SEKOL-971328 format. One record per residue (C-alpha): z, y, x; residue in one letter. Coordinates in steps of 0.05 Angstrom, whole numbers, padded with zeros to 5 digits, always signed. Example, Ala and Ser with C-alpha at 12.3 -4.5 7.8 and 13.67 -1.06 7.14 Angstrom:
// SEKOL-971328
+00156-00090+00246A
+00143-00021+00273S
// end
This chain:
// SEKOL-971328
+00438-00678+00707X
+00458-00666+00634X
+00531-00683+00646X
+00548-00612+00666X
+00514-00584+00605X
+00550-00631+00557X
+00617-00620+00590X
+00616-00544+00586X
+00571-00529+00527X
+00607-00494+00470X
+00584-00492+00397X
+00532-00437+00389X
+00552-00383+00340X
+00491-00368+00297X
+00494-00293+00304X
+00452-00244+00342X
+00510-00195+00354X
+00561-00229+00399X
+00607-00187+00443X
+00574-00171+00509X
+00600-00154+00579X
+00546-00113+00614X
+00555-00120+00690X
+00521-00068+00735X
+00530-00071+00810X
+00509-00008+00846X
+00505+00021+00916X
+00487+00094+00927X
+00455+00102+00858X
+00484+00170+00840X
+00415+00198+00821X
+00404+00141+00771X
+00472+00127+00740X
+00473+00183+00688X
+00403+00167+00663X
+00419+00092+00658X
+00486+00102+00623X
+00456+00151+00573X
+00404+00099+00553X
+00460+00047+00545X
+00497+00094+00499X
+00435+00101+00456X
+00430+00026+00442X
+00424+00005+00369X
+00463-00059+00381X
+00519-00068+00330X
+00561-00119+00367X
+00620-00103+00413X
+00602-00084+00485X
+00636-00065+00549X
+00603-00037+00611X
+00630-00059+00679X
+00605-00017+00737X
+00619-00049+00805X
+00615-00003+00864X
+00585-00039+00924X
+00611+00006+00980X
+00574+00069+00958X
+00583+00132+01000X
+00548+00182+00954X
+00575+00226+00898X
+00576+00171+00845X
+00646+00188+00821X
+00625+00259+00803X
+00565+00231+00764X
+00608+00180+00728X
+00665+00226+00709X
+00634+00250+00642X
+00621+00178+00621X
+00688+00146+00638X
+00721+00168+00573X
+00665+00138+00532X
+00684+00089+00477X
+00613+00071+00457X
+00611+00029+00497X
+00675+00032+00539X
+00662+00036+00614X
+00704+00007+00670X
+00694+00021+00744X
+00711-00034+00795X
+00702-00038+00870X
+00675-00098+00908X
+00699-00106+00980X
+00657-00138+01035X
+00716-00174+01065X
+00720-00227+01011X
+00671-00285+01002X
+00632-00272+01066X
+00582-00327+01048X
+00551-00282+00995X
+00508-00220+00997X
+00544-00156+00979X
+00507-00154+00912X
+00530-00225+00897X
+00602-00205+00912X
+00595-00145+00866X
+00567-00189+00810X
+00623-00239+00818X
+00674-00183+00816X
+00645-00160+00750X
+00643-00230+00720X
+00716-00243+00736X
+00735-00179+00700X
+00690-00192+00639X
+00729-00203+00574X
+00671-00229+00531X
+00634-00295+00528X
+00564-00267+00540X
+00544-00232+00604X
+00487-00182+00614X
+00465-00171+00686X
+00426-00108+00702X
+00420-00054+00755X
+00436+00020+00760X
+00364+00042+00772X
+00344+00023+00701X
+00325+00056+00635X
+00332+00019+00569X
+00297+00026+00502X
+00347+00031+00444X
+00330-00040+00419X
+00339-00073+00488X
+00406-00108+00475X
+00386-00128+00405X
+00323-00160+00432X
+00359-00198+00488X
+00407-00231+00439X
+00351-00258+00394X
+00352-00323+00432X
+00425-00339+00421X
+00415-00375+00354X
+00362-00417+00389X
+00416-00447+00433X
+00395-00413+00498X
+00445-00408+00555X
+00404-00358+00596X
+00356-00308+00565X
+00311-00266+00609X
+00277-00203+00584X
+00214-00166+00604X
+00222-00108+00654X
+00167-00058+00669X
+00158+00002+00714X
+00177+00069+00682X
+00156+00140+00693X
+00093+00176+00714X
+00061+00136+00770X
+00034+00173+00831X
-00012+00141+00882X
-00039+00072+00894X
+00026+00040+00916X
+00064+00058+00853X
+00007+00037+00808X
+00002-00029+00846X
+00077-00041+00834X
+00069-00030+00760X
+00012-00079+00756X
+00046-00130+00800X
+00109-00130+00757X
+00067-00139+00694X
+00030-00197+00728X
+00095-00230+00750X
+00125-00227+00680X
+00060-00254+00650X
+00065-00313+00697X
+00140-00322+00682X
+00127-00321+00607X
+00070-00371+00614X
+00114-00418+00655X
+00168-00412+00602X
+00120-00429+00546X
+00100-00490+00586X
+00174-00510+00589X
+00175-00495+00664X
+00224-00438+00674X
+00209-00411+00744X
+00228-00338+00751X
+00265-00280+00720X
+00293-00213+00743X
+00367-00201+00752X
+00362-00132+00721X
+00348-00160+00652X
+00383-00226+00636X
+00435-00249+00585X
+00479-00308+00605X
+00530-00351+00570X
+00593-00343+00612X
+00615-00415+00605X
+00549-00439+00633X
+00552-00389+00690X
+00622-00413+00709X
+00599-00486+00702X
+00546-00477+00757X
+00598-00445+00802X
+00578-00372+00794X
+00553-00336+00856X
+00594-00379+00904X
+00560-00440+00874X
+00492-00410+00888X
+00508-00393+00960X
+00480-00336+01001X
+00415-00313+00970X
+00372-00250+00975X
+00344-00269+00906X
+00406-00289+00867X
+00368-00285+00801X
+00319-00339+00822X
+00376-00382+00848X
+00415-00374+00783X
+00354-00394+00742X
+00344-00456+00786X
+00417-00475+00779X
+00414-00470+00704X
+00349-00511+00702X
+00374-00565+00748X
+00438-00573+00708X
+00404-00580+00641X
+00422-00512+00612X
+00373-00482+00563X
+00331-00422+00587X
+00292-00377+00540X
+00263-00309+00525X
+00271-00262+00466X
+00226-00279+00408X
+00190-00213+00420X
+00177-00209+00495X
+00164-00135+00497X
+00182-00092+00558X
+00244-00057+00533X
+00278-00048+00601X
+00247-00005+00655X
+00258+00002+00729X
+00228+00053+00777X
+00177+00044+00832X
+00191+00044+00906X
+00175+00114+00932X
+00147+00093+00999X
+00102+00040+01027X
+00158+00016+01072X
+00207+00004+01015X
+00152-00031+00975X
+00138-00076+01035X
+00211-00097+01040X
+00215-00108+00965X
+00154-00153+00970X
+00188-00193+01026X
+00252-00199+00986X
+00216-00225+00924X
+00171-00272+00962X
+00221-00302+01011X
+00274-00307+00958X
+00230-00334+00902X
+00188-00383+00941X
+00244-00430+00961X
+00232-00504+00971X
+00263-00521+00904X
+00229-00467+00864X
+00173-00483+00815X
+00139-00420+00840X
+00127-00452+00909X
+00071-00501+00888X
+00040-00447+00844X
+00042-00398+00902X
+00011-00449+00949X
-00046-00464+00901X
-00058-00390+00888X
-00060-00377+00963X
-00110-00432+00974X
-00153-00402+00918X
-00148-00333+00951X
-00169-00360+01019X
-00226-00402+00990X
-00254-00344+00949X
-00250-00297+01009X
-00286-00347+01052X
-00338-00357+00998X
-00353-00283+00998X
-00371-00288+01071X
-00411-00353+01062X
-00367-00395+01107X
-00350-00451+01058X
-00396-00502+01024X
-00429-00479+00960X
-00388-00526+00916X
-00324-00495+00944X
-00350-00426+00928X
-00368-00446+00857X
-00300-00478+00847X
-00265-00415+00874X
-00305-00371+00827X
-00289-00414+00767X
-00215-00412+00785X
-00219-00336+00790X
-00251-00330+00722X
-00199-00376+00692X
-00144-00334+00723X
-00176-00272+00694X
-00177-00304+00625X
-00104-00326+00633X
-00082-00255+00652X
-00120-00225+00593X
-00084-00272+00544X
-00016-00266+00578X
-00018-00190+00579X
-00031-00190+00504X
+00027-00238+00492X
+00077-00198+00535X
+00060-00130+00507X
+00049-00096+00574X
+00014-00029+00578X
-00025-00051+00639X
-00099-00068+00631X
-00122-00138+00646X
-00190-00110+00667X
-00158-00083+00730X
-00144-00153+00755X
-00203-00157+00804X
-00175-00096+00840X
-00105-00126+00840X
-00134-00191+00865X
-00158-00155+00928X
-00088-00129+00938X
-00060-00200+00930X
-00105-00225+00985X
-00081-00169+01030X
-00008-00183+01012X
-00018-00256+01029X
-00040-00238+01099X
+00016-00187+01107X
+00067-00237+01083X
+00044-00289+01134X
+00048-00239+01191X
+00116-00212+01166X
+00153-00273+01193X
+00135-00250+01263X
+00141-00174+01256X
+00197-00171+01204X
+00243-00232+01211X
+00298-00197+01172X
+00292-00163+01104X
+00324-00095+01094X
+00335-00073+01023X
+00371-00008+01002X
+00397+00001+01073X
+00425-00069+01075X
+00402-00125+01120X
+00395-00187+01076X
// end
């Protein structure tokens, strides 16, 4: 397992300002591109950077939006086009990512999305782990903006919960999840695992990439300060949130993922506690389920403090009710929604 790591691992340069290639695939993101690029231009990072935008068959007015930015030198921006005809065994986003990687001129790759907003210290924070010898560094993403309605508030809490779990797994030396909109990757390691073609078709290419790095002995880490410095935006409708939930769950809970056993145990806890509330399980099972719930509450309280989220741990009982509902919806989804549609694409 470690052969691949030893063969391709280069000497780590003990600097937190290496040159970065920031790769951003996008499809019909005209409303978000200007805001995202403006936040990139405001970065305090002092190392060299390039931004590689990869158009994934957009049919909106993205060129008009990009025009004022294309002459930028801080950082310089390049626009590429990914075509669906090549590498048909990948999703269109994977093809776009691979197009960007092949054009990247620097040794460190940053993967992110167009529907993002970055704090000025984002890139500086991501690179903190480079002197530690990490090959993949994942940052903390949160939901931005003023949240309206239950669905958007639920998304914000759920994302904070997922990153709390991811951080806890990492601290236990069990890297299990990350988000593809906030990761820094050593290019040599990425090439060593075969890039997107090596991962194969996946609706959750970030999870697959993390698994490939873990299985091949590459070192995965987080910034020393795991604060939410990158922000995405909530789904605006219940339908889009539903499909996002399916994409995350079906993509992340693969047979080889460390999240699968955790998800199974958590589901059993949910079912047991629900049954206990209706008095249909033995008393000892009810007591055990209650203890597990209180331990989970304590874990969330501590993890939220460590990850710097603005969400309140005290809301967890309400979120827990939503988790139980989501578990039922997810089980039924295999019958009513066999295919996942995300951003007008069947995955």
